Structure formats: C-alpha cells, structure tokens
C-alpha positions as YAML, in Angstrom:
chain: A
units: angstrom
residues:
- id: 1
  name: MET
  ca: [0.03, -0.03, -0.03]
- id: 2
  name: HIS
  ca: [2.87, 2.31, 0.93]
- id: 3
  name: LYS
  ca: [4.41, 1.89, -2.56]
- id: 4
  name: ILE
  ca: [1.01, 2.74, -4.27]
- id: 5
  name: VAL
  ca: [0.72, 5.85, -2.33]
- id: 6
  name: CYS
  ca: [4.42, 6.90, -3.12]
- id: 7
  name: ALA
  ca: [3.99, 6.12, -6.86]
- id: 8
  name: VAL
  ca: [0.77, 8.31, -7.01]
- id: 9
  name: LEU
  ca: [2.40, 11.26, -5.08]
- id: 10
  name: ALA
  ca: [5.46, 10.90, -7.58]
- id: 11
  name: LEU
  ca: [3.03, 11.13, -10.55]
- id: 12
  name: LEU
  ca: [1.37, 14.09, -9.09]
- id: 13
  name: VAL
  ca: [4.53, 16.00, -8.16]
- id: 14
  name: LEU
  ca: [6.30, 15.64, -11.63]
- id: 15
  name: PRO
  ca: [3.95, 17.76, -13.80]
- id: 16
  name: ILE
  ca: [3.89, 20.70, -11.37]
- id: 17
  name: GLY
  ca: [7.48, 21.54, -12.42]
- id: 18
  name: HIS
  ca: [6.02, 23.01, -15.70]
- id: 19
  name: CYS
  ca: [4.88, 26.29, -13.73]
- id: 20
  name: ALA
  ca: [8.07, 28.24, -14.26]
- id: 21
  name: GLY
  ca: [8.33, 30.89, -16.94]
- id: 22
  name: GLU
  ca: [4.77, 31.52, -17.13]
- id: 23
  name: SER
  ca: [3.36, 34.39, -19.33]
- id: 24
  name: LYS
  ca: [0.05, 36.19, -19.61]
- id: 25
  name: ASP
  ca: [-0.90, 34.67, -22.76]
- id: 26
  name: ASP
  ca: [-0.72, 31.16, -21.29]
- id: 27
  name: SER
  ca: [-3.97, 29.29, -20.53]
- id: 28
  name: ILE
  ca: [-4.88, 28.12, -17.08]
- id: 29
  name: VAL
  ca: [-4.47, 24.48, -16.68]
- id: 30
  name: LEU
  ca: [-7.00, 23.05, -14.04]
- id: 31
  name: PRO
  ca: [-6.78, 19.77, -12.07]
- id: 32
  name: ASN
  ca: [-9.05, 17.06, -13.49]
- id: 33
  name: PRO
  ca: [-12.13, 16.52, -11.17]
- id: 34
  name: LYS
  ca: [-12.43, 12.92, -12.45]
- id: 35
  name: LEU
  ca: [-9.76, 12.14, -9.92]
- id: 36
  name: LEU
  ca: [-12.33, 12.67, -7.20]
- id: 37
  name: ARG
  ca: [-13.68, 9.28, -5.88]
- id: 38
  name: CYS
  ca: [-10.97, 7.39, -7.86]
- id: 39
  name: HIS
  ca: [-8.84, 4.70, -6.37]
- id: 40
  name: VAL
  ca: [-5.13, 4.84, -6.87]
- id: 41
  name: SER
  ca: [-5.18, 1.81, -9.15]
- id: 42
  name: ASP
  ca: [-7.46, 3.39, -11.63]
- id: 43
  name: CYS
  ca: [-7.21, 7.25, -11.50]
- id: 44
  name: PRO
  ca: [-7.40, 9.20, -14.84]
- id: 45
  name: GLN
  ca: [-5.12, 11.84, -16.25]
- id: 46
  name: LEU
  ca: [-4.16, 14.56, -13.71]
- id: 47
  name: TRP
  ca: [-4.76, 17.60, -15.85]
- id: 48
  name: LEU
  ca: [-7.81, 18.76, -17.91]
- id: 49
  name: THR
  ca: [-5.75, 19.86, -20.88]
- id: 50
  name: LYS
  ca: [-3.67, 17.37, -23.11]
- id: 51
  name: SER
  ca: [-0.35, 16.37, -21.71]
- id: 52
  name: SER
  ca: [1.58, 17.89, -24.84]
- id: 53
  name: GLU
  ca: [0.38, 21.35, -23.92]
- id: 54
  name: SER
  ca: [3.40, 22.72, -22.12]
- id: 55
  name: LYS
  ca: [2.68, 26.51, -22.09]
- id: 56
  name: GLY
  ca: [-0.19, 26.44, -19.50]
- id: 57
  name: ILE
  ca: [-0.13, 28.03, -16.19]
- id: 58
  name: PHE
  ca: [0.11, 25.24, -13.93]
- id: 59
  name: PRO
  ca: [-0.55, 25.49, -10.19]
- id: 60
  name: ARG
  ca: [2.49, 25.93, -7.88]
- id: 61
  name: GLN
  ca: [1.21, 23.16, -5.56]
- id: 62
  name: LEU
  ca: [-1.31, 20.53, -5.75]
- id: 63
  name: LEU
  ca: [-2.77, 18.91, -2.66]
- id: 64
  name: ILE
  ca: [-4.66, 15.68, -2.42]
- id: 65
  name: ASP
  ca: [-7.15, 14.60, 0.18]
- id: 66
  name: SER
  ca: [-7.57, 10.85, 0.18]
- id: 67
  name: LYS
  ca: [-8.97, 7.97, 2.48]
- id: 68
  name: ASP
  ca: [-7.97, 4.37, 2.04]
- id: 69
  name: GLY
  ca: [-6.57, 5.13, -1.37]
- id: 70
  name: CYS
  ca: [-9.60, 7.07, -2.62]
- id: 71
  name: LEU
  ca: [-9.14, 10.66, -3.65]
- id: 72
  name: TYR
  ca: [-12.08, 12.99, -2.63]
- id: 73
  name: GLY
  ca: [-10.44, 16.50, -2.64]
- id: 74
  name: ILE
  ca: [-8.01, 18.43, -4.73]
- id: 75
  name: THR
  ca: [-6.58, 21.79, -4.00]
- id: 76
  name: ALA
  ca: [-4.64, 23.70, -6.70]
- id: 77
  name: ILE
  ca: [-2.62, 26.58, -5.40]
- id: 78
  name: TYR
  ca: [-1.60, 29.18, -7.96]
- id: 79
  name: GLU
  ca: [1.07, 32.09, -7.53]
- id: 80
  name: GLY
  ca: [-0.28, 35.43, -6.51]
- id: 81
  name: SER
  ca: [0.69, 36.57, -10.11]
- id: 82
  name: VAL
  ca: [-2.11, 34.57, -11.53]
- id: 83
  name: SER
  ca: [-5.20, 36.57, -11.84]
- id: 84
  name: ALA
  ca: [-8.42, 35.54, -10.04]
- id: 85
  name: ASP
  ca: [-10.36, 36.86, -13.05]
- id: 86
  name: ASP
  ca: [-8.29, 34.41, -15.27]
- id: 87
  name: LEU
  ca: [-8.93, 31.56, -12.89]
- id: 88
  name: THR
  ca: [-12.72, 32.45, -12.78]
- id: 89
  name: ALA
  ca: [-12.74, 32.55, -16.57]
- id: 90
  name: ALA
  ca: [-11.19, 29.15, -16.77]
- id: 91
  name: LEU
  ca: [-13.50, 27.64, -14.48]
- id: 92
  name: ASN
  ca: [-16.51, 29.29, -16.06]
- id: 93
  name: GLY
  ca: [-15.23, 28.02, -19.42]
- id: 94
  name: ARG
  ca: [-16.10, 24.52, -18.23]
- id: 95
  name: TYR
  ca: [-18.66, 25.02, -15.41]
- id: 96
  name: SER
  ca: [-20.49, 28.30, -15.97]
- id: 97
  name: GLN
  ca: [-23.87, 26.56, -15.76]
- id: 98
  name: TRP
  ca: [-23.20, 25.36, -12.18]
- id: 99
  name: ALA
  ca: [-21.82, 28.72, -10.78]
- id: 100
  name: VAL
  ca: [-23.60, 29.53, -7.66]
- id: 101
  name: PRO
  ca: [-25.50, 32.78, -7.92]
- id: 102
  name: GLY
  ca: [-24.74, 35.69, -5.66]
- id: 103
  name: PHE
  ca: [-20.89, 35.36, -5.71]
- id: 104
  name: GLU
  ca: [-20.24, 37.41, -8.98]
- id: 105
  name: LYS
  ca: [-18.84, 40.41, -6.99]
- id: 106
  name: SER
  ca: [-17.37, 38.49, -4.25]
- id: 107
  name: SER
  ca: [-13.65, 37.38, -3.90]
- id: 108
  name: LEU
  ca: [-14.94, 33.85, -3.04]
- id: 109
  name: LYS
  ca: [-16.43, 32.13, -5.98]
- id: 110
  name: LEU
  ca: [-18.54, 28.73, -5.84]
- id: 111
  name: TRP
  ca: [-19.70, 26.17, -8.43]
- id: 112
  name: ARG
  ca: [-21.80, 23.02, -7.65]
- id: 113
  name: VAL
  ca: [-21.42, 20.55, -10.38]
- id: 114
  name: THR
  ca: [-24.43, 18.54, -9.33]
- id: 115
  name: GLU
  ca: [-24.24, 16.19, -12.39]
- id: 116
  name: GLU
  ca: [-20.67, 14.79, -11.28]
- id: 117
  name: SER
  ca: [-21.33, 15.11, -7.51]
- id: 118
  name: PHE
  ca: [-18.53, 17.78, -6.78]
- id: 119
  name: ALA
  ca: [-18.14, 21.34, -5.76]
- id: 120
  name: ILE
  ca: [-15.52, 23.99, -6.76]
- id: 121
  name: GLN
  ca: [-14.41, 26.93, -4.59]
- id: 122
  name: LEU
  ca: [-12.06, 29.76, -5.72]
- id: 123
  name: SER
  ca: [-10.47, 32.06, -3.15]
- id: 124
  name: ALA
  ca: [-7.41, 34.23, -2.66]
- id: 125
  name: SER
  ca: [-5.18, 34.29, 0.40]
- id: 126
  name: THR
  ca: [-5.17, 37.66, 2.44]
- id: 127
  name: LYS
  ca: [-2.38, 39.25, 4.46]
- id: 128
  name: ALA
  ca: [-4.09, 37.84, 7.51]
- id: 129
  name: ASP
  ca: [-3.71, 34.43, 6.22]
- id: 130
  name: GLU
  ca: [-0.13, 35.08, 5.59]
- id: 131
  name: LYS
  ca: [0.40, 36.37, 9.13]
- id: 132
  name: ARG
  ca: [-1.25, 33.19, 10.53]
- id: 133
  name: GLY
  ca: [1.18, 31.13, 8.41]
- id: 134
  name: TRP
  ca: [-1.64, 29.56, 6.36]
- id: 135
  name: ALA
  ca: [-0.63, 30.87, 2.93]
- id: 136
  name: LYS
  ca: [1.03, 33.62, 1.05]
- id: 137
  name: ALA
  ca: [-0.84, 36.70, 0.49]
- id: 138
  name: GLY
  ca: [-2.41, 36.95, -2.89]
- id: 139
  name: GLU
  ca: [-2.05, 33.04, -3.70]
- id: 140
  name: LYS
  ca: [-5.22, 31.66, -5.35]
- id: 141
  name: HIS
  ca: [-6.67, 28.29, -4.13]
- id: 142
  name: ILE
  ca: [-9.09, 26.31, -6.14]
- id: 143
  name: ILE
  ca: [-10.69, 23.54, -4.35]
- id: 144
  name: PHE
  ca: [-12.46, 20.50, -5.93]
- id: 145
  name: LEU
  ca: [-14.39, 18.44, -3.21]
- id: 146
  name: ALA
  ca: [-16.62, 15.39, -3.81]
- id: 147
  name: PHE
  ca: [-20.09, 15.87, -2.31]
- id: 148
  name: GLY
  ca: [-19.85, 14.15, 1.11]
- id: 149
  name: GLY
  ca: [-16.09, 14.64, 1.45]
- id: 150
  name: ALA
  ca: [-14.24, 11.55, 2.55]
- id: 151
  name: SER
  ca: [-17.56, 9.58, 2.87]
- id: 152
  name: ALA
  ca: [-17.95, 9.85, -0.86]
- id: 153
  name: CYS
  ca: [-15.41, 7.13, -1.32]
- id: 154
  name: LYS
  ca: [-17.63, 4.75, 0.46]
- id: 155
  name: SER
  ca: [-20.26, 4.88, -2.38]
- id: 156
  name: GLN
  ca: [-17.83, 3.73, -5.10]
...
C-alpha cells in the first residue's frame, strides 16, 4: 500500500515543475475533477488539458485529500501573479452553468457541479492568512471536493 501511495504522489508532483516561466497569454491549467472518488489503481489523467500542452499556467502546488486510497479532494494553489479573473474565466469555461449565484462580485467563487457530484471553490489568500502562516498573501486556491467529502469514497 505504501508503494502505491508513493507512486501516486510521484506522478502528481512531476507535472507541477511546468509552472516556471509563465506568461500572460498562457492558458490556465486546471486539475481533472475525475480524480475525485478514484482509487489509486484506476485514476485518470491529472490535468484537464492534453499532456502535450506545455505552455499552460500550472498550479504551484497540488494537494490531494484521500482516504483508504480514494481521492475525494484536490486543492490547486496558484501563484499570486495569476489573476483571479483568469482563474474564474477558466472555471467558467467548463462549469459556468453550475456557478452559484450571488458570488459574482465576491472574492470567493463557488460552483456546484451536481451532475458529477462535486463542488469547486475559488478564493485568494489575504495578508491575515499570511500572518497566521496559512498561505502567502495573493495566492489563489481552487478546491475541488466530492459531495460528502471522505464519505463519498464509500459509495464507489
């Protein structure tokens, strides 16, 4: 079991090295929500874009929440230089019909993708978050979470 977890972590860390040298005209690369509720033995591709696309803006860090080898949460952390508007546009490009109303002018954005049973949250870290040691101010966090969190894995 330990070898499987190490192999998955190695696969998840390798593509993250692509984030250096980003430019404004690059497209935002989002994690693949199909990873939610997958078991390490049958997880799909990590990114929503083709693997040959190397000019995208990749997250600085990708955090995975799992229980018993089943992934139920993904947090993608983007550098402060990445615009929240660009991230919102990338998410709306795929999930606009599931955007939760009332958050259009908020710094927090939410999507409930009911057909696939997951939610998305976009937020930016503040200076208060940095003082607490939680995150760097200005970083953007996109969280994909299966409905039910860790208990969502039991239904698979």
